[in-house]
N, C-alpha and C positions, 0 to 999 in steps of 0.2 A: 506494502498499501502507498501510494507516494506521501510524503512529510505535511505539502502543501496542501490543504484542502481544495478540491473544485469552490465551494461553496461556502463560506462561514458567517454565522453569522454571530454578532456581538451586542450585547444588553437592547436586545431589539424591542421597541413597544409598541402597540397598537393600539388605538383607539374607531371607536364608531360610534361616534358622539360622545356621553360619560362614562360610556360604557367602555372597560379594558378588557383588551382581546389577549393577548398578552404584554407581562412587564417584565422588562429588560430580561429575555431570554435568550440563552447561548447553544450554538449549536455547528456542528463540523459536519461535511459531506465529502468524504474522499473518494478517488475514483475506484469503482469495483463495489459499493457499496450497495446494501441492498434494504432500504429504511423503509419500514412501515410507522406510520405515525397513526396512534390510537387515541380512542376517551370519548366522551358523552359526548352526544351532541351538541352544536351551540359552541363549542370549545375553540374553534378556528383551526379544527386543523385544515378544511380548502382554503382559509384566509391563508395560513403559511406556505399553500402550495402557490399559491397568487403573489405573495411577497416574494418567494424565491424567484418567480418567474420573471419577475420583474412587472407585472401587471398592475401591482397594489403597491404604493407607495406605504412607508412608514411614519411614524410620527416621534421615535424616538432609536439611536443605536446604531450601529454599523453594518452594511452588509459589502460582505468583500468575493469577489469574485476570482480564482483561481489567484490572490492577494491582494489584487486590485480592488479600490475602494469604490463601490457605484453609486451613484448620486443621480437620487429621484429614480424613477419607472424606467422601464427600458426605451421609453422616448425618448427622456432625456440623457443616456449613457448605455451607450452600444455596448452588450456583454464580450465577454473576449470568449465566453465558451457557448455553444448553438444547446438551449433548453427547449427540449419538446411537450408540451401539456397534453394529456386525455383528459378530457374531459368527462364526469360523471354521467353524463346525458348522450356523451359520441358528438356532437353538436358538428353533425355533417349537415353539408345544405341540400336541402329538399328539389330545389331545385338541379339539382347537376347529379348525374350518375357516380354508380363509385366509382371509375376508374377518374372520373373528374374532380371529384373528391379528394383525392389520391394524389390526382397531380396536378392540385391547386398551388403548391407551393414554386414548383419547377415551373411552372405556367405564367405564374407572376414575377418570380425572381431568377429565374436563370434563364439562357439564352439557346437552350438546349433546342433541336430539331420538334416537333409533335410527334414523329414516329421515335426515335430515342426517347421520350418520357411515357409513348406509352408502353414501351418494352420496358422502363423502369418499374413502373403502376403494375405491370404484370408480374414481375420479378418481387414485387413486397406482398401485393394479394397472394401469391405461392407460400410466401414465408407463413404466413399467419392462415394459412390453409383455405384460402379463396379464389381457387383458379377460375376463371370464366367468366366471372360474375361482374366484371367489369362495365358493361352496357346496361346493367340494372339501377334500378334508384332505390334510394333508401328505405321508402314505404313499403319495399319488394321482400326486405329482408325480418330477422326474426332479430332478436336483442343479443345474443350474440355474437352476430355474425355484422351488425351493426358496431357493437364493440370493436371486434376484429379487424374491422376498416378504418377506425377509427387508429388502432396500433399502425397499420399500415400505412397511414397517412405522417404519422409520428416520427418513423423512420427511413421517410423517403428523403433522400439527397443529393447534388446534384455530385456524378462519378468526377468531373472534370475537376472539381474544386477539393483537393483533401483534406479540409476543415471544414465541411458542410454538413459531415454526420453529425447526430445528436450525441454528447456528451453524457446528459443526463435527459430521464426522461421522468415527468411526472404524473404518476396515475390516480385521478379522482376518482374512490369507490368502484374499480375496473368491473368488479363482479356483483353489483348491487342490482338486487332485478333479476338474476338470472337463478335460474334451478341447478341446484348439485353440479349435473351432470355438466351443463355448459360452464360454470363456475370453475370446476377443474379442467376443463380446455384452454379457458382464459390465465386459470395459473401456471399452467404447464408454458403457454405460451408466453409471458411475463421472464419464466426462467430460459426458455431458450432463447431466447431472444437478447435478452442477458447474456449469452454463449456465442451467442453468431456473430461471425466476423462483421455482417453487417445490421447487425443491432445493436445495442447500448449496453458499454458493461455496468451504468449506475443508474438505481432507479430510486424515485420518494414516493411511497404509495401513500394514502390514504385510506381506510379499509376497518368497516365493523365485522365482517365476516370473519370467523373463529379460522377457518379452514383457510382463506386463502393468507390470512396473517400469518399461520403457521408451516404452509407452501411454499411464501414467497419470504418472507423476512429472514433476512440472516441478523438485523439491529430493530430494536423497537424503541420508541421512545410514545409515553403517555400525558396527553398536555389534560389539564386539568385547573381549574381555579387561575385561569391564567398564566401558568410557568409548567413549566416540563418537573414532574412530579415524578417521572421513573425513567431510566434508560438501559436497556440491558440485552445480551444477547436471548434468542427467539427458544434454547434451549432452558434459559432462566425462570420463563414464565411459571413451570410448576414447582420451584424450588423457593423462588421470592417472597418473603416475608411480608412485601408490601404489602397494607390493606387495600390500597387503591386497584392494585393493578388484580388481585386476588377478587375482589369484588366483581369488577369491571368482568373479568373473563369467565366467573362462575353467573355473572349474571344476576347476584342477589340484590335483593332492594336493600335491606340493611348494609349501612355499612358508613364509609366516609362522605362517598357519592352521595348526595343527599337525591332522593327522590324527584323533587323540585325541578334539578337542574336535567332530567333526565326526558 
């Protein structure tokens, strides 16, 4: 693992109105990390992904990308790494075909000819197990298929630019609303993309699903009451004495996590 983090949050604070979402949280993400963020609903898990991606400003603290201070949002300061975000609801353009959705980035930001873009699109769709569907529309796909299309879109890159491959993928609840079999397919895909030369070695995920957390996480952080309450390896979930972790993963009503927060 590299000594210098790809992403580092230092004393990051975030408010929505007068409500404190994060209070001086610190987090380091290194190359090769498989980090899953957990915690009760409304604790800011998706917000931290938007902050890392540069879509959401912070109210205090600092964010470093490969050791370089990022000022403002992504519009104010260009990232020194490429960060791809897979949204919870897939966020596909309904009026575009699958192929147009996956190839949208290349159509907008590269000078590649249409035939080359189509070839890349087909390669990425094949990587996620969706060959020969590029002419379909999102409405014609199942929820699990739409998720996989969004994965293909996240790893699309311009082969003529060696710096265009994503350095980090952010997954926001990638298995939410899926049946157990579809969830397993997505979980396997996340890991396979991490190991693939054409995928991405590093990811940060938000999830509530126990199977997804256990099958995709190497490292876990638990957010609650505006701070990181626990950090550990996935195999520590069953041995930790932390009452918040024990209550959350056992699904118990009684405990330090108040039911009014759930």
